[in-house]
C-alpha positions, 0 to 999 in steps of 0.5 A: 498675910499678903500685900495687894495694890491697894495697899501698896497704894495706901503706903505710897500716899502716906509715905509721899504725902499724896493723895490716894489718887495721886499715889496710884498714879504713881504706882500705875505709871511704875507698874507700866514703864516695867511691863513697857521695857520687859516687853522691848526685851529689857532688864529692869535694875532696881538697886537693893531690891532687885533685878527683872528680866525677860527670859525665852523658853524654847518649844518643848512637848508637853501633855494636857494635864485633864487628858494626857494628851501631847502637845506642842507647847510653843517658845515664850518669853517669861518674866524673870526676878532676882532678888538683891542681897540686900533684900535677901539679907534683910528677908532672912534676918531676924526683924521686928516687924512695925506691927510688932510681929517677928520676921522669918528667923535665920535657919541653922545650916549647922555651920560654925560662923568665924567667932565660934571657930575660932574660939573652938565652940 
C-alpha cells in the first residue's frame, strides 16, 4: 500500500476541515517551499518527523548499463532525508492502524531488555 498525493490532499481536507481545493493549495505551497529551500542548499527540519537536506556528490566514473562503456558522471546535489527518533519509534512500534490492521512488528534483536537482565531471564 502507498499513500499518494491525492490521498494526502483528502486527509488534509478532512483534518483541517477545508475544501479539497484549499487542501491541495496548502500541500502544493508546502512542497514548493521545501523544494525551493533545498535548491538554495538549506536544511528543512520538521520536529518529530525528520530533516531534509541537500547532499553534494562529487564527479565519478561510471558505466553505461546498456553497453558497459565507461562514462563520466558529473557532480550533482541530491536531496536526503534523516528521520527523527520519534518517527523511527512510531514506525517500529507495534501499533493498531485506523483500519484495524497491525503495524510493523519490532524485530527481536536477541538482546535482553533491562528488566529481563535484572530478573536474570
